C-alpha positions as CSV (number, residue, x, y, z in Angstrom):
1,X,27.4,127.1,129.0
2,X,27.1,129.2,125.8
3,X,29.5,131.8,127.1
4,X,32.0,129.1,128.1
5,X,31.9,127.6,124.6
6,X,32.6,131.0,123.0
7,X,35.4,131.7,125.5
8,X,37.0,128.3,124.7
9,X,36.8,129.0,121.0
10,X,38.4,132.4,121.3
11,X,41.3,131.0,123.3
12,X,42.0,128.4,120.6
13,X,41.9,131.1,118.0
14,X,44.4,133.3,120.0
15,X,46.7,130.3,120.5
16,X,46.6,129.5,116.7
17,X,47.4,133.1,115.8
18,X,50.4,133.1,118.3
19,X,51.7,130.0,116.5
20,X,51.4,131.5,113.0
21,X,54.9,133.2,113.0
22,X,56.5,130.0,114.2
23,X,54.7,127.9,111.6
24,X,55.7,130.3,108.9
25,X,59.4,130.0,109.9
26,X,59.2,126.2,110.0
27,X,57.6,126.2,106.5
28,X,60.3,128.5,105.2
29,X,63.0,126.2,106.6
30,X,61.5,123.1,105.0
31,X,61.2,124.8,101.6
32,X,64.8,126.1,101.7
33,X,66.7,123.2,103.4
34,X,67.6,121.3,100.2
35,X,69.2,124.3,98.4
36,X,71.2,125.1,101.5
37,X,72.5,121.5,101.7
38,X,73.4,121.5,98.1
39,X,75.2,124.8,98.3
40,X,77.1,123.6,101.4
41,X,78.2,120.4,99.6
42,X,79.5,122.4,96.7
43,X,81.5,124.6,98.9
44,X,83.3,121.7,100.6
45,X,85.5,118.9,99.3
46,X,86.6,115.9,101.3
47,X,89.6,114.0,99.8
48,X,90.6,110.5,101.1
49,X,94.2,110.1,100.0
50,X,97.0,107.5,100.5
51,X,99.3,108.4,103.4
52,X,102.3,108.8,101.0
53,X,100.5,111.6,99.2
54,X,99.7,113.6,102.3
55,X,102.2,116.5,101.7
56,X,101.5,116.7,98.0
57,X,97.7,116.8,98.3
58,X,97.8,119.4,101.1
59,X,100.0,121.7,99.0
60,X,97.8,121.3,96.0
61,X,94.7,121.9,98.1
62,X,96.1,125.1,99.5
63,X,96.7,126.4,96.0
64,X,93.2,125.5,95.0
65,X,91.7,127.4,97.9
66,X,93.6,130.5,96.9
67,X,91.5,130.9,93.8
68,X,88.3,129.0,94.7
69,X,85.5,129.5,97.2
70,X,85.3,125.8,98.1
71,X,87.3,124.5,101.0
72,X,89.2,121.2,101.0
73,X,89.6,118.7,103.9
74,X,91.9,115.7,103.6
75,X,92.1,112.4,105.4
76,X,95.3,110.4,105.0
77,X,95.8,106.7,105.8
78,X,96.6,103.5,104.0
79,X,94.8,103.1,100.7
80,X,93.1,99.9,102.0
81,X,91.8,101.5,105.2
82,X,90.4,104.5,103.2
83,X,88.7,102.2,100.7
84,X,87.0,100.2,103.4
85,X,85.7,103.4,105.0
86,X,84.3,104.6,101.7
87,X,82.7,101.2,101.2
88,X,81.1,101.6,104.6
89,X,79.6,105.0,103.6
90,X,82.3,107.6,104.5
91,X,81.4,111.0,102.9
92,X,84.5,111.3,100.7
93,X,84.2,113.1,97.4
94,X,87.6,111.9,96.0
95,X,89.7,108.9,96.6
96,X,93.5,108.7,95.8
97,X,95.0,105.3,96.1
98,X,98.5,104.0,95.9
99,X,97.2,100.8,94.2
100,X,94.8,100.1,91.4
101,X,93.6,97.0,93.3
102,X,91.6,99.1,95.7
103,X,90.2,101.2,92.9
104,X,89.0,98.0,91.3
105,X,87.4,97.0,94.6
106,X,85.3,100.2,94.5
107,X,84.5,99.7,90.8
108,X,83.2,96.2,91.6
109,X,80.9,97.7,94.3
110,X,79.8,100.5,91.9
111,X,81.0,103.2,94.2
112,X,83.2,105.3,91.9
113,X,82.6,107.0,88.6
114,X,84.4,105.0,86.0
115,X,85.0,108.0,83.7
116,X,86.8,109.8,86.5
117,X,89.4,107.0,87.2
118,X,92.9,107.8,86.0
119,X,96.6,107.3,87.1
120,X,98.1,110.7,88.2
121,X,101.7,109.9,89.2
122,X,104.3,107.2,90.0
123,X,106.7,106.3,92.8
124,X,109.5,103.8,93.5
125,X,110.6,101.6,96.4
126,X,113.8,102.2,98.4
127,X,115.8,100.7,101.3
128,X,116.4,103.1,104.2
129,X,118.3,103.2,107.5
130,X,118.7,105.8,110.2
131,X,120.6,108.9,109.2
132,X,123.3,108.1,111.8
133,X,123.7,104.5,110.7
134,X,127.0,103.2,109.5
135,X,125.3,100.8,107.0
136,X,126.7,101.5,103.5
137,X,124.8,102.3,100.4
138,X,124.3,99.2,98.2
139,X,123.0,101.0,95.1
140,X,120.5,99.5,92.7
141,X,119.0,96.3,94.1
142,X,118.5,93.7,91.3
143,X,119.6,90.5,92.9
144,X,119.6,89.0,96.4
145,X,123.3,88.7,97.0
146,X,124.1,92.1,98.7
147,X,120.7,92.5,100.3
148,X,120.8,89.0,101.8
149,X,124.2,89.8,103.3
150,X,122.8,93.0,104.7
151,X,119.8,91.2,106.2
152,X,122.0,88.6,107.9
153,X,124.2,91.3,109.4
154,X,121.5,93.6,110.7
155,X,118.4,91.5,111.4
156,X,119.7,88.9,113.9
157,X,118.2,90.7,116.9
158,X,116.3,93.5,115.1
159,X,113.4,93.9,112.7
160,X,113.1,95.4,109.2
161,X,110.3,97.8,109.0
162,X,107.8,97.3,106.1
163,X,104.2,98.3,105.5
164,X,101.7,95.5,106.2
165,X,101.8,93.3,103.1
166,X,98.4,91.8,103.7
167,X,96.6,95.0,102.6
168,X,98.8,98.2,102.5
169,X,100.1,98.9,98.9
170,X,103.7,99.7,100.0
171,X,103.8,96.4,101.8
172,X,102.3,94.5,98.8
173,X,105.0,96.0,96.5
174,X,107.7,95.1,99.1
175,X,106.6,91.5,99.4
176,X,106.6,91.3,95.5
177,X,110.1,92.5,95.4
178,X,111.5,90.3,98.2
179,X,109.7,87.2,96.8
180,X,111.2,87.9,93.4
181,X,114.6,88.2,95.0
182,X,114.1,84.9,96.8
183,X,114.4,86.6,100.3
184,X,110.8,86.7,101.5
185,X,110.8,83.1,102.7
186,X,113.8,83.9,104.9
187,X,111.9,86.6,106.8
188,X,109.2,86.1,109.5
189,X,107.4,87.9,112.3
190,X,110.6,87.8,114.4
191,X,112.6,90.0,112.0
192,X,109.8,92.1,110.4
193,X,107.8,95.0,111.9
194,X,104.7,95.8,110.0
195,X,103.4,99.3,109.8
196,X,99.7,100.2,109.3
197,X,100.7,102.5,106.5
198,X,103.9,103.7,104.8
199,X,104.3,106.8,107.1
200,X,104.3,104.6,110.2
201,X,106.8,102.3,108.6
202,X,109.0,105.2,107.9
203,X,108.8,106.4,111.6
204,X,110.0,103.0,112.9
205,X,113.3,103.7,111.2
206,X,113.4,107.5,111.9
207,X,113.0,106.8,115.6
208,X,115.7,104.1,115.6
209,X,113.3,101.3,116.3
210,X,114.3,99.4,113.1
211,X,117.8,99.4,111.6
212,X,116.3,98.9,108.1
213,X,113.1,99.8,106.3
214,X,111.5,99.6,102.9
215,X,109.3,102.6,101.9
216,X,108.5,104.8,99.0
217,X,111.2,107.1,97.7
218,X,109.0,110.2,98.3
219,X,108.6,109.4,102.0
220,X,112.3,108.7,102.5
221,X,113.3,112.1,101.1
222,X,110.7,113.9,103.2
223,X,112.1,112.5,106.5
224,X,115.4,114.1,107.7
225,X,116.2,111.3,110.2
226,X,116.6,108.6,107.5
227,X,118.8,108.0,104.5
228,X,118.4,105.9,101.4
229,X,120.9,103.1,101.0
230,X,119.4,101.1,98.1
231,X,116.9,101.5,95.2
232,X,114.8,98.5,94.2
233,X,114.7,97.8,90.5
234,X,111.3,98.5,89.0
235,X,111.4,95.1,87.5
236,X,110.9,93.5,90.9
237,X,107.4,94.7,91.5
238,X,104.2,96.0,89.8
239,X,104.3,99.6,88.7
240,X,103.7,101.9,91.7
241,X,101.0,104.2,90.3
242,X,98.6,106.4,92.2
243,X,95.1,106.4,91.0
244,X,92.3,109.0,91.5
245,X,88.5,108.5,91.4
246,X,85.4,110.4,92.2
247,X,82.9,108.8,94.6
248,X,79.7,108.4,92.7
249,X,77.3,109.2,95.5
250,X,79.1,112.4,96.5
251,X,80.2,113.8,93.1
252,X,79.6,117.5,92.6
253,X,80.7,120.0,90.0
254,X,83.5,121.0,92.4
255,X,84.6,117.4,92.5
256,X,85.1,117.2,88.8
257,X,86.8,120.6,88.7
258,X,89.3,119.5,91.3
259,X,90.0,116.3,89.4
260,X,91.0,118.5,86.4
261,X,93.1,120.7,88.7
262,X,95.1,117.6,89.7
263,X,96.3,117.3,86.1
264,X,97.3,120.9,85.4
265,X,100.9,122.1,85.2
266,X,101.0,123.5,88.7
267,X,99.9,120.2,90.2
268,X,102.5,118.3,88.1
269,X,105.2,120.6,89.3
270,X,104.2,119.8,92.9
271,X,104.4,116.0,92.2
272,X,107.9,116.4,90.8
273,X,109.1,118.6,93.6
274,X,108.1,115.9,96.1
275,X,109.9,113.2,94.2
276,X,107.0,111.6,92.3
277,X,107.2,111.1,88.5
278,X,104.4,111.7,86.1
279,X,102.8,108.8,84.4
280,X,104.3,108.0,81.0
281,X,102.3,109.5,78.1
282,X,100.7,112.1,80.4
């Protein structure tokens, strides 16, 4: 009985010694996991940006990566969809919106850093058609006369493509312009096709599914299969400004550095190249 007890104790000791290396490794991992996570977060940046800024942000991100160790990923969609994802906990570091309304929504929910919020560039609204269309250019759109005639001629059995006016900024601006012109009440679901974001709206016209569309100027000049046939007066809608903000819970030093990068001369040259204009006074 005495020998059995000694033997049992020795086995336990041997098993404990065999576990020591494993326990040491586990302890080391527990002590170092926080610094590793922190370092990883500093080396990555996730930007949620309005669909209409997709090309611009990708180009600026590429230039950033040429001189920085941190890598950038982007996710493009309608400003409203992205804001809702961020509200639900999406791990974005930076949010770029085509409307200040969604920035305000995030402010109200205490999700963004107030001191990081600023307008970075502007856009304008245009009327487009397919590149092979025979519809003539109507120039600056200030009153409803010409546009109403155009709608009557081309929307009898077809739909005009616009972004969803219930939540997509491009659609909201479009509705504002058409209401001010007195044309919104004449349109309905039978002669409107709503896109989930401005890029989808653009595609309806580019593919020939809609004879007319209303999109941002920058999207129109980026698509070879459409042409601009009208420019909406800026007096018809709220200023189309793009706003940037840092997400409070995911803000890092890299986040703030990239926000500054968005305002340097290189970034401004990219905005201008893609058809955006800089905000007055900046």
